[in-house]
N, C-alpha and C positions, 0 to 999 in steps of 0.2 A: 504494500500500500504506500504510494507516494515515494517509493524507494527508501523507506525507513526500516532500519533493523529493529529487532525486538528490544534491544537496549534503549534505542532512541524513543520508541513508543512508551517504554516504562518510565523514562525520564519525563516525557511529556505528561503522562498520567499523574505522576507525583507532583509535577509543577501545577497542573490543573487542580489537583486536590488542595494544594496550599493556597492557590489564588482564589478558587471558588468556594472552597470549604466542602465538607462532606454532605451538607444539606442541599446545596445547589448543583453539585456535580451531576447527579443522575438526570435532573431536568435539563441541564445544559447539554448533556450527551444526547438525550432524546431530541432536543431541538436541532442539534448539529446533524444527526442522522436523518431527520426529516428533510432538512434543507439539502443535504447531499443527494437524497433520493429525488427531490424536485429538480435539482440541477441536472442529474443524469437523465431524467425524463425529458426535460427541455432539450438537452443535447441530442438524445436519440430521436426526438420528434423533428428537430431541425435537420438531422441527417436523413431521415426518411423523406422529409419534404424536398430536400435537395435531390435525392435519388429519383423521386417521382417527377420533379420538374425538369431535371436535366436529362434523365433517361440515358440514351446511348451516348450523348456527349460526355457524360461523366466517365463512362468506360473508356472513351477515347482520350480523355484527360488523364486517367489513372495509368494508362500504359506507359507514357513517357516518364511519369513519376516513378513507376516501378523500375524502369530502366535506369533512371538516375540513382535509385536506391541500390541497385545491384552494382553500379559503378562505385558507390560510396564504400561498399564492403569489399571491393576488389583488392586483393593482396597480390602484388607483383611477384613476391617470392614464391607464393603458392602456385601461381600460374607457371612460373619457370620450372618449378619442381614437376608439375604435371606434364609439361612439354618434354622435359628430360626423360621422364619415365615412359612416355608414349613413343619416343624415338627409338 
C-alpha cells in the first residue's frame, strides 16, 4: 500500500494514536477508509467513461505507450547476452 513497509505503517499508526488519541482514532480511520473508497470509485468511473468515449482511439493511444514502456525497461547488457547466446 503506497509503497510503505510494515514498519512505516506501524510508525504511522503510533503517531496517529498520539495525535488523535484512542477515542478519535477509530472514527478517523473509518472516515479515511470511506473517502479512499469514494476516490477509487470516482477514478474507476472516470476510467470507464474515458474507455466508453474514446473506444478504439484509446487502444491506438495505448500501443505507442506500451512500446515506450518496453523501451524504458530495455537493458542493453541483457540484449547483448541474448545475441551472444543465439549466435
